C-alpha positions in Angstrom: 0.1 -0.1 -0.1 2.8 2.3 0.9 4.2 1.8 -2.8 0.8 3.0 -4.3 0.5 6.3 -1.9 4.0 7.0 -3.1 3.5 6.5 -6.8 0.0 8.5 -6.7 1.4 11.2 -4.4 4.4 11.7 -7.1 1.9 11.9 -9.5 0.0 14.4 -7.6 3.1 16.6 -7.0 3.9 16.5 -10.5 0.5 17.7 -11.7 0.8 20.4 -8.9 4.2 21.7 -10.4 3.0 21.7 -13.8 0.1 23.6 -13.0 2.0 26.4 -11.0 4.1 26.7 -14.3 0.9 27.3 -16.0 -0.4 29.8 -13.7 2.9 31.5 -14.2 2.1 31.8 -18.0 -1.2 32.3 -17.9 -2.5 34.0 -14.4 -5.7 32.1 -14.0 -7.1 31.4 -10.4 -8.6 28.1 -11.0 -4.9 26.9 -12.2 -3.5 28.0 -9.1 -6.5 26.7 -6.8 -6.2 23.2 -8.7 -2.4 23.0 -8.2 -2.8 24.2 -4.6 -5.1 21.4 -4.3 -3.2 18.7 -5.8 -0.1 19.7 -3.6 -1.9 19.7 -0.5 -3.4 16.5 -0.9 -0.2 14.7 -1.8 1.8 16.5 1.0 -1.0 15.2 3.7 -0.9 11.8 2.2 2.9 11.4 2.4 2.7 13.1 5.8 0.0 10.7 7.4 0.7 7.6 5.0 -2.8 7.0 4.2 -4.8 7.3 1.0 -7.6 9.2 2.1 -5.8 12.6 1.6 -5.7 11.7 -2.1 -9.3 10.7 -2.8 -10.3 13.9 -1.0 -7.8 16.1 -3.2 -9.4 14.4 -6.4 -12.8 14.8 -5.2 -12.1 18.6 -4.4 -10.3 18.9 -7.7 -13.2 17.5 -9.5 -15.6 19.9 -7.5 -13.6 22.7 -8.8 -13.7 21.9 -12.0 -17.3 21.0 -12.1 -17.6 24.8 -10.7 -15.9 26.0 -13.7 -12.5 26.9 -12.1 -10.5 24.8 -15.0 -9.3 26.8 -17.6 -11.0 27.3 -21.2 -9.2 25.7 -23.9 -7.5 28.2 -26.4 -8.6 27.8 -29.7 -6.2 28.8 -32.5 -7.7 30.6 -35.6 -6.6 29.5 -38.8 -3.4 31.7 -40.5 -5.1 34.5 -42.9 -4.5 34.2 -46.6 -3.3 37.4 -48.5 -6.6 38.1 -49.8 -7.9 38.5 -46.3 -5.3 40.4 -44.9 -6.7 43.7 -45.7 -10.3 43.5 -44.8 -11.0 47.5 -45.5 -9.1 47.2 -48.9 -11.3 46.5 -51.8 -9.8 44.4 -54.7 -8.9 46.3 -58.0 -10.9 45.9 -60.9 -9.2 44.2 -63.6 -10.5 45.6 -66.8 
């Protein structure tokens, strides 16, 4: 059981670190809250050597995502062609 706690706590710590780096790039409070939740649950699980803090952390993170604290995915717009580059300019008549 100890090996499983170490393994899952390591995954939770990795997710917390990744979310902290993500928070530095895009300062959204939801990412910060999710990172703190994952990190705190992993630390408590390692301190107590019990599995229940991991389950509670997972439920709290799921609850935060259901409340809308998960960042929205970024959608990249397709590159503009040469004709669309100047929206105000009209095409010249080729007579």
